[in-house]
Every structure is written in structure tokens, then in C-alpha cells.
C-alpha positions as CSV (number, residue, x, y, z in Angstrom):
1,X,-25.2,-1.8,15.5
2,X,-22.6,-3.7,13.6
3,X,-18.8,-3.2,13.9
4,X,-18.7,-1.8,10.4
5,X,-21.4,0.7,11.2
6,X,-19.4,1.8,14.3
7,X,-16.3,2.2,12.1
8,X,-18.1,4.3,9.6
9,X,-19.6,6.5,12.3
10,X,-16.1,7.3,13.6
11,X,-15.6,9.2,10.3
12,X,-19.2,10.4,9.4
13,X,-22.7,9.7,10.4
14,X,-24.1,6.5,8.9
15,X,-27.0,7.4,6.5
16,X,-30.2,5.5,6.8
17,X,-30.2,2.7,4.3
18,X,-32.5,3.1,1.4
19,X,-34.5,0.2,0.0
20,X,-32.0,-2.0,-1.7
21,X,-33.5,-1.4,-5.1
22,X,-32.9,2.3,-4.6
23,X,-29.3,1.9,-3.4
24,X,-26.8,3.8,-5.5
25,X,-23.1,4.5,-5.3
26,X,-21.7,8.1,-5.1
27,X,-20.7,9.3,-8.5
28,X,-18.7,12.3,-7.3
29,X,-16.8,10.2,-4.8
30,X,-15.9,7.6,-7.4
31,X,-14.8,10.3,-9.9
32,X,-12.7,12.0,-7.3
33,X,-10.9,8.8,-6.4
34,X,-10.1,8.2,-10.1
35,X,-8.8,11.7,-10.4
36,X,-6.7,11.4,-7.2
37,X,-5.1,8.1,-8.3
38,X,-4.4,9.6,-11.8
39,X,-2.2,12.2,-10.3
40,X,0.4,9.5,-9.6
41,X,2.2,9.3,-12.9
42,X,0.2,12.0,-14.7
43,X,1.4,12.8,-18.2
44,X,1.2,16.2,-20.0
45,X,-1.5,14.9,-22.3
46,X,-3.8,14.0,-19.5
47,X,-2.9,10.3,-19.3
48,X,-0.9,8.2,-16.8
49,X,2.5,6.5,-17.0
50,X,2.5,4.2,-13.9
51,X,4.1,1.0,-14.9
52,X,4.1,-2.1,-12.7
53,X,6.4,-2.3,-9.7
54,X,7.9,1.2,-10.1
55,X,8.0,3.8,-7.3
56,X,4.8,5.3,-8.7
57,X,3.2,1.9,-8.5
58,X,4.2,1.7,-4.9
59,X,2.7,5.1,-4.2
60,X,-0.6,4.0,-5.9
61,X,-0.6,0.8,-3.9
62,X,-0.1,2.7,-0.6
63,X,-2.9,5.1,-1.4
64,X,-5.3,2.2,-2.3
65,X,-4.5,0.4,1.0
66,X,-4.9,3.7,2.9
67,X,-8.3,4.2,1.4
68,X,-9.3,0.5,2.1
69,X,-8.1,0.6,5.7
70,X,-10.1,3.8,6.3
71,X,-13.2,1.7,5.4
72,X,-12.3,-1.0,8.0
73,X,-11.0,-3.5,5.5
74,X,-8.3,-6.0,6.4
75,X,-5.4,-6.2,3.9
76,X,-3.5,-9.3,2.6
77,X,-0.7,-9.3,0.1
78,X,0.4,-12.5,-1.6
79,X,3.7,-13.6,-3.0
80,X,3.3,-11.9,-6.4
81,X,2.1,-8.6,-4.8
82,X,-1.6,-8.9,-5.4
83,X,-3.5,-6.8,-2.8
84,X,-6.7,-8.2,-1.3
85,X,-8.9,-5.8,0.8
86,X,-11.7,-7.6,2.6
87,X,-14.9,-6.2,4.2
88,X,-16.2,-8.9,6.5
89,X,-19.6,-10.4,6.1
90,X,-22.0,-12.2,8.5
91,X,-20.3,-15.4,7.4
92,X,-16.8,-14.1,8.5
93,X,-14.9,-17.2,7.4
94,X,-16.9,-18.0,4.2
95,X,-15.9,-17.4,0.6
96,X,-16.1,-13.7,-0.5
97,X,-17.7,-12.0,-3.4
98,X,-14.7,-10.4,-5.0
99,X,-14.2,-7.5,-7.5
100,X,-11.1,-5.8,-8.8
101,X,-8.7,-5.1,-11.7
102,X,-5.3,-3.4,-11.8
103,X,-3.7,0.0,-11.2
104,X,-0.6,-0.4,-13.3
105,X,-0.7,1.4,-16.7
106,X,0.9,1.4,-20.1
107,X,3.7,4.0,-20.7
108,X,1.1,6.1,-22.5
109,X,-1.9,4.9,-20.6
110,X,-5.2,6.5,-19.5
111,X,-7.0,7.2,-16.2
112,X,-9.6,4.4,-16.5
113,X,-8.1,1.2,-17.8
114,X,-8.0,-1.1,-14.8
115,X,-8.2,1.7,-12.3
116,X,-11.9,2.0,-12.7
117,X,-12.4,-1.7,-11.7
118,X,-10.4,-1.3,-8.5
119,X,-11.9,2.0,-7.5
120,X,-15.4,0.9,-8.4
121,X,-14.9,-2.0,-5.9
122,X,-13.8,0.5,-3.3
123,X,-16.8,2.6,-4.0
124,X,-19.1,-0.4,-3.4
125,X,-17.5,-0.9,0.0
126,X,-17.8,2.9,0.8
127,X,-21.5,2.8,-0.2
128,X,-22.2,-0.3,2.0
129,X,-20.4,1.4,4.9
130,X,-22.1,4.7,4.4
131,X,-25.6,3.0,4.7
132,X,-24.6,0.5,7.3
133,X,-25.5,-2.5,5.1
134,X,-24.1,-5.9,6.1
135,X,-23.7,-8.6,3.6
136,X,-23.9,-12.3,4.2
137,X,-20.7,-13.1,2.4
138,X,-17.6,-11.0,2.8
139,X,-16.9,-8.3,0.1
140,X,-13.4,-8.1,-1.2
141,X,-11.5,-5.8,-3.6
142,X,-8.3,-7.0,-5.3
143,X,-5.6,-5.0,-7.1
144,X,-3.8,-7.5,-9.4
145,X,-0.1,-7.1,-10.1
146,X,1.2,-6.3,-13.5
147,X,-1.8,-6.8,-15.7
148,X,-0.4,-4.7,-18.5
149,X,2.8,-6.6,-18.9
150,X,4.6,-3.7,-20.6
151,X,7.5,-3.6,-18.1
152,X,7.6,-7.3,-17.2
153,X,6.1,-9.7,-19.7
154,X,3.6,-11.5,-19.7
155,X,0.4,-9.5,-19.1
156,X,-2.0,-10.6,-16.4
157,X,0.9,-11.8,-14.3
158,X,-0.7,-11.4,-10.8
159,X,-3.9,-13.1,-11.7
160,X,-2.0,-15.8,-13.7
161,X,0.1,-16.7,-10.7
162,X,-3.0,-16.6,-8.4
163,X,-4.9,-19.0,-10.6
164,X,-1.9,-21.3,-11.2
165,X,-1.9,-20.5,-14.9
166,X,1.6,-18.9,-14.6
167,X,4.5,-20.3,-12.5
168,X,5.5,-18.1,-9.6
169,X,9.2,-18.7,-9.9
170,X,9.3,-18.1,-13.6
171,X,7.3,-14.8,-13.2
172,X,9.6,-13.5,-10.4
173,X,12.5,-14.2,-12.7
174,X,11.1,-12.1,-15.6
175,X,13.2,-9.1,-16.4
176,X,12.6,-5.6,-17.6
177,X,14.7,-3.7,-20.2
178,X,17.3,-2.9,-17.6
179,X,17.7,-6.5,-16.4
180,X,15.8,-6.0,-13.1
181,X,13.7,-9.0,-12.2
182,X,10.1,-8.8,-11.1
183,X,11.1,-10.3,-7.8
184,X,13.7,-7.6,-7.2
185,X,11.2,-4.9,-8.2
186,X,8.7,-6.3,-5.7
187,X,11.2,-6.3,-3.0
188,X,12.3,-2.7,-3.9
189,X,8.8,-1.3,-3.4
190,X,8.1,-3.6,-0.4
191,X,5.2,-5.5,-2.0
192,X,6.4,-9.1,-2.1
193,X,3.9,-10.4,0.4
194,X,3.6,-13.7,2.2
195,X,-0.1,-14.0,2.8
196,X,-1.7,-17.2,1.4
197,X,-4.8,-16.4,-0.6
198,X,-6.6,-19.3,-2.3
199,X,-9.1,-19.3,-5.2
200,X,-11.3,-21.4,-3.0
201,X,-12.0,-18.2,-1.0
202,X,-13.8,-16.7,-3.9
203,X,-17.6,-17.3,-4.1
204,X,-17.9,-15.1,-7.2
205,X,-15.7,-12.5,-9.0
206,X,-16.9,-9.5,-10.9
207,X,-14.6,-7.1,-12.9
208,X,-15.8,-3.7,-14.1
209,X,-13.8,-2.2,-17.0
210,X,-14.0,0.3,-19.8
211,X,-14.7,-1.5,-23.0
212,X,-11.5,-0.5,-24.8
213,X,-13.5,-0.8,-28.1
214,X,-16.2,1.2,-29.9
215,X,-19.2,-1.2,-29.8
216,X,-21.1,0.2,-26.8
217,X,-20.7,3.8,-27.9
218,X,-21.7,2.8,-31.5
219,X,-24.9,1.0,-30.3
220,X,-25.9,3.6,-27.7
221,X,-25.6,1.1,-24.8
222,X,-24.3,2.0,-21.3
223,X,-23.5,-1.5,-20.0
224,X,-21.8,-4.4,-21.7
225,X,-22.8,-7.7,-20.1
226,X,-19.6,-9.6,-20.9
227,X,-20.4,-13.2,-21.7
228,X,-16.8,-14.3,-22.6
229,X,-13.5,-13.4,-24.1
230,X,-12.2,-14.2,-27.6
231,X,-9.7,-17.0,-28.0
232,X,-6.5,-16.0,-29.8
233,X,-4.1,-17.7,-32.2
234,X,-1.0,-15.8,-33.1
235,X,1.4,-16.7,-35.9
236,X,4.7,-15.6,-37.4
237,X,4.8,-15.9,-41.2
238,X,7.9,-15.8,-43.4
239,X,7.4,-15.6,-47.2
240,X,10.6,-16.1,-49.2
241,X,10.9,-15.3,-52.9
242,X,13.7,-13.7,-54.9
243,X,14.8,-10.1,-54.7
244,X,15.4,-8.7,-58.2
245,X,15.7,-5.4,-60.0
246,X,12.3,-3.7,-60.3
247,X,12.9,-2.5,-63.9
248,X,14.3,-5.4,-65.9
249,X,12.1,-8.1,-64.3
250,X,8.7,-8.7,-66.0
251,X,5.7,-9.0,-63.7
252,X,5.0,-12.5,-64.8
253,X,8.5,-13.7,-63.9
254,X,8.7,-12.3,-60.5
255,X,8.8,-14.1,-57.1
256,X,7.6,-11.1,-55.2
257,X,7.3,-11.8,-51.5
258,X,5.4,-8.6,-50.9
259,X,2.7,-9.6,-53.4
260,X,2.2,-12.8,-51.4
261,X,2.1,-10.7,-48.1
262,X,-0.5,-8.4,-49.6
263,X,-2.7,-11.4,-50.6
264,X,-2.3,-13.0,-47.2
265,X,-3.4,-9.7,-45.5
266,X,-6.5,-9.7,-47.7
267,X,-7.1,-13.3,-46.8
268,X,-6.8,-12.7,-43.1
269,X,-9.5,-10.0,-43.3
270,X,-11.7,-12.2,-45.6
271,X,-11.5,-15.1,-43.2
272,X,-12.4,-12.9,-40.1
273,X,-15.3,-11.3,-41.9
274,X,-16.7,-14.8,-42.9
275,X,-17.0,-15.7,-39.2
276,X,-19.0,-12.9,-37.7
277,X,-20.0,-11.6,-35.2
278,X,-17.0,-12.7,-33.3
279,X,-14.3,-13.2,-36.0
280,X,-11.2,-11.0,-35.8
281,X,-8.2,-11.0,-38.1
282,X,-5.2,-8.7,-38.0
283,X,-1.8,-8.4,-39.7
284,X,0.0,-6.2,-37.2
285,X,3.6,-6.3,-38.3
286,X,5.2,-6.5,-41.7
287,X,9.0,-6.3,-42.3
288,X,10.3,-6.7,-45.8
289,X,13.8,-7.4,-47.2
290,X,15.8,-5.7,-48.6
291,X,13.7,-2.6,-48.3
292,X,14.8,-0.7,-51.4
293,X,12.4,1.2,-53.6
294,X,13.8,-0.3,-56.8
295,X,14.2,-3.9,-55.6
296,X,11.5,-6.5,-55.7
297,X,11.1,-7.8,-52.0
298,X,12.7,-11.2,-51.7
299,X,11.4,-11.9,-48.2
300,X,8.6,-10.7,-45.9
301,X,8.2,-11.5,-42.2
302,X,4.8,-10.7,-40.8
303,X,2.4,-11.5,-38.0
304,X,-1.1,-12.8,-38.0
305,X,-3.6,-12.6,-35.1
306,X,-6.9,-14.6,-35.4
307,X,-9.6,-14.4,-32.7
308,X,-13.0,-16.0,-32.1
309,X,-15.3,-16.9,-29.2
310,X,-15.8,-20.5,-30.2
311,X,-12.9,-23.0,-30.1
312,X,-14.0,-25.0,-33.2
313,X,-14.5,-21.9,-35.2
314,X,-11.1,-20.5,-34.3
315,X,-9.5,-23.8,-35.3
316,X,-11.4,-23.6,-38.6
317,X,-10.1,-20.1,-39.2
318,X,-6.6,-21.2,-38.6
319,X,-6.9,-24.2,-40.9
320,X,-8.3,-21.9,-43.6
321,X,-5.5,-19.5,-43.2
322,X,-2.9,-22.3,-43.5
323,X,-4.5,-23.6,-46.7
324,X,-4.7,-20.1,-48.2
325,X,-1.1,-19.4,-47.4
326,X,0.0,-22.6,-49.1
327,X,-2.0,-21.7,-52.2
328,X,-0.6,-18.2,-52.4
329,X,2.9,-19.5,-52.0
330,X,2.5,-21.9,-54.8
331,X,1.0,-19.4,-57.1
332,X,3.7,-16.8,-56.5
333,X,6.7,-19.2,-56.3
334,X,7.2,-18.4,-52.6
335,X,8.4,-20.6,-49.7
336,X,6.0,-20.1,-46.8
337,X,6.8,-20.9,-43.1
338,X,3.9,-20.4,-40.7
339,X,4.9,-20.7,-37.0
340,X,2.4,-20.6,-34.2
341,X,3.5,-18.2,-31.4
342,X,0.5,-18.1,-29.0
343,X,-2.7,-20.0,-28.5
344,X,-5.2,-18.8,-25.9
345,X,-8.4,-20.7,-25.6
346,X,-11.7,-18.8,-25.7
347,X,-13.3,-18.1,-22.3
348,X,-17.0,-18.3,-21.5
349,X,-17.8,-16.6,-18.2
350,X,-19.9,-18.2,-15.5
351,X,-23.6,-18.2,-16.4
352,X,-24.8,-17.3,-12.9
353,X,-22.4,-14.4,-12.6
354,X,-23.3,-13.1,-16.1
355,X,-26.9,-13.4,-15.1
356,X,-26.3,-11.3,-12.0
357,X,-24.8,-8.6,-14.1
358,X,-27.7,-8.7,-16.7
359,X,-30.3,-8.6,-13.9
360,X,-28.6,-5.6,-12.2
361,X,-28.5,-3.7,-15.5
362,X,-32.2,-4.5,-16.1
363,X,-33.3,-3.5,-12.6
364,X,-31.3,-0.2,-12.9
365,X,-32.9,0.5,-16.2
366,X,-29.5,0.7,-17.9
367,X,-29.3,0.3,-21.7
368,X,-27.3,-2.9,-22.0
369,X,-26.2,-5.6,-24.4
370,X,-24.4,-8.9,-24.4
371,X,-20.8,-8.4,-25.5
372,X,-17.5,-10.3,-25.7
373,X,-14.1,-9.1,-24.7
374,X,-11.5,-9.0,-27.5
375,X,-8.7,-8.2,-25.0
376,X,-7.2,-10.0,-22.1
377,X,-8.3,-9.3,-18.6
378,X,-7.6,-10.6,-15.1
379,X,-11.2,-12.0,-15.0
380,X,-10.2,-14.5,-17.7
381,X,-7.6,-16.2,-15.5
382,X,-9.9,-15.9,-12.4
383,X,-12.7,-17.6,-14.3
384,X,-10.6,-20.7,-14.6
385,X,-10.6,-21.2,-10.8
386,X,-13.8,-19.4,-9.6
387,X,-17.1,-18.2,-11.1
388,X,-16.5,-14.8,-12.8
389,X,-18.0,-12.2,-15.1
390,X,-17.3,-8.7,-16.4
391,X,-19.1,-5.4,-16.8
392,X,-18.1,-3.0,-19.6
393,X,-18.8,0.7,-19.9
394,X,-18.2,2.8,-23.0
395,X,-15.0,4.7,-23.6
396,X,-14.9,7.6,-26.0
397,X,-14.3,6.5,-29.6
398,X,-13.2,3.1,-28.3
399,X,-9.8,4.5,-27.5
400,X,-7.7,2.9,-24.8
401,X,-4.0,2.4,-24.1
402,X,-3.7,6.0,-25.0
403,X,-3.3,9.2,-22.9
404,X,-6.5,10.6,-24.4
405,X,-8.6,7.6,-23.1
406,X,-11.8,9.0,-21.8
407,X,-15.0,7.9,-20.1
408,X,-17.9,9.9,-18.7
409,X,-18.8,10.2,-15.0
410,X,-22.3,9.0,-15.9
411,X,-21.2,5.8,-17.6
412,X,-18.7,5.0,-14.9
413,X,-21.3,5.6,-12.2
414,X,-23.8,3.4,-14.1
415,X,-21.2,0.6,-14.3
416,X,-20.4,1.0,-10.6
417,X,-24.1,0.7,-9.7
418,X,-24.4,-2.4,-11.8
419,X,-21.3,-3.8,-10.0
420,X,-22.9,-3.0,-6.6
421,X,-26.1,-4.8,-7.3
422,X,-24.5,-7.8,-9.0
423,X,-22.3,-8.2,-6.0
424,X,-25.2,-7.9,-3.6
425,X,-27.1,-10.5,-5.6
426,X,-24.2,-12.9,-5.1
427,X,-23.3,-12.0,-1.5
428,X,-26.8,-11.6,0.0
429,X,-27.8,-8.9,2.5
430,X,-28.5,-9.4,6.2
431,X,-31.9,-8.3,7.3
432,X,-31.8,-5.6,9.9
433,X,-34.0,-7.9,12.1
434,X,-31.3,-10.6,11.9
435,X,-28.4,-8.3,13.2
């Protein structure tokens, strides 16, 4: 009998292991863990407000660690507060197959964004312990610090520091609205760790997550095999014309900044639609001056967000936008200033990890499709230093970052089972005869 089996028996009788192809996680246990965690920061509308490095975040971290230690996991906490819970494998010192996400939320967040990925990883460990299954590689669950970035910008802070995409000193110096630094907040909740954890310790990384969009629900699929994440180019655009009286100024003699902004908005959507299936284009903010009902707007400041999976296509979209803005400005007599504000390269996940997810979905007879992530996730940063992939499950009406965010126990269970089998594919299982 292995040490892990002995630990599990101290709490409950180890169940006889089924054939691996019949191994399933416990849906009720996963759901209960999600509901228990959601009590910390619960909002009247059924959501969660548990922002990074707050007292509620500390309580959630403590609970996660308590659950992991009960399963015999060792705990490490690094210098940005990422929590690593490891279940040893036969190769004790070898690289681990890792899963995880985050447990911080938006101010009006839901129960599943991030939390599902962390607790699905815990449920994988609970299932392996329950059936006394030993893996060749260690299994590890990580709770990344401050993925949301709503209290301390930027988002994906913990995974960004871990992967050397973000500088530790700069991140610890980031402040919230009250002037508290992230470093001070980590100290206040007792989670500025000192354990050294290296990307070289990761054999493969899988992240389960709700889709946060409507595609899976719309197509009737349970599993999204995430092949990559859209690149993003953000811009600030200022269009300057001449404010003038709305009555005496003929239409043909106006220099109306709002007309230019309206045409730019149409162009952004036209450009995105021309580069499907992965093209995205959004004007999210529009501020006009002087903002009077009987004055022609003399200036508009607006934002543009372009996204695509292929770098060359994203560059082409940006070039087309710039040329279109120049033409619109000349036609309406407007000065146009387009300023890039962010440039995130597209991310293609590791083919072998993606293949493990797809194979697991096929073996479990889950309706699935290849999909791309339009949002940022910790897996994107991890993929730059270790092989990674993601698993999406549907969320009701594609709504997330909202207190009414919802996912069904069936879909969450299916995603957790796919995670389990993808991780076992990567980690390998020790034959009973070899123990």
C-alpha cells in the first residue's frame, strides 16, 4: 500500500480502483466545494466579491490549503503569493503535471470564474486518493495570485511573475485605490511566501475554466478544446474637429468629430467581420466634447480593441484600421491621433497538451469542439515557459464577470473528468504490480 493510500484510509476507506477508462470524479463533491468557497464574499445576488489580497481572499486561501493538506499534499507559496499544492508521484523529484486557476474575483463576480479550475484540480487529487491511484509524475494544483487585476493592476499578476513576463518588484509596488501596495497587502494577509518554484518543475499544465462566452452553449457542445488565445491590440483614438452651433451650421460645412467616430465604429466592426472566424473588433469607450445637445461635437476620445489568433492577420487588421481612420479624418476635416496602448501577441497552446484534452473528451464521449479564448487566462503566461492547454465548459448565456454567472453541475463535472483524464495521460499511472 502506498503512503497516499494510507493517508486516504485515515479519513475513509479507499475504494477499489475502477478501470482507468471508467474513472470519474465526484460531481457532488466538486459542486459542494464550489458552493463552500462561494460563501466567502457572497453577494445578495448570488455572486461573489472576493478581491485579491483582501481578508476574504486570505480566508479562501486558508480553506484551499486546509483542503489540500487533508489530501496529503505539500504546500509551497512563492514570493508573489501563488499557492502550489503537490501530490507526489512515483518520480518524487520529477516535473509535475499541474493544473489550476485563481480564486480572486471581480467586485461583482460569479462562483465559477477561476474557482472552478482550482477546485477541479483539487477534485482530481481527491479522486486519485479515493481510489488509491498513484501517478508516475507528481500532480500539482496552483492557485495563482490576482488574476483579475481589479484591485491591483495588471491582471494575471501571479502567473506573470512566475513566468518572468512581469517584474516582481514592479508588481509588489502596484497600488490599489487606497494607496496600499500589493506587497503590503500580501504581508497583511500573511501570504508573501519565500518558496522557490521554477517553471522547469512543470511537465504539463492544464487549466479548466468556464468559457465566459456563448459559443459552446450556442453550438450544443460540453467541452471546448482550447487551441489558443486571441492576440490583442488596443488603441486610444482622438478625433478633433470644430464645435459649432447645431442650428446655424449646414451639414456640408461641419467638422463633426462624432460623425467621424460613428464611421470609425462601423469600420472597426467591418474589419473584424472580414477576418472571421477569429476576428474581433470593439469600441468600448466614447467620450465627446463639449457634450451639449445643441453643439456639434468638436472632439471625441474613444478606444478600439482588435483581436485575432494569427499575428499577421492582427497586424493587417491594425493597418487597415489606421488607413481607414486617415481617410475618415480627411473626408470630415478632422485631425486624428491614434495611439497604441497595449499589444498582446496571440498564443497557440502546446499541441501535445491540446491533444490530451481532445483525446480525453473523445474517450469520455463528451460533445466537444476546438475553440479559442478571447480573454486572458493564467495558462497564457504559463504556456510561454511550459507546455499548456485549457479546457472550457459552457456558462449560461455566455455571461461572466457578473453575479448571475452560472454553470450546470453536469457541465462542470464533465470538464473535471476531461481534466482528470488529460492529466493522467500526461502524468502516467503506476501499475499496481509495480508498487
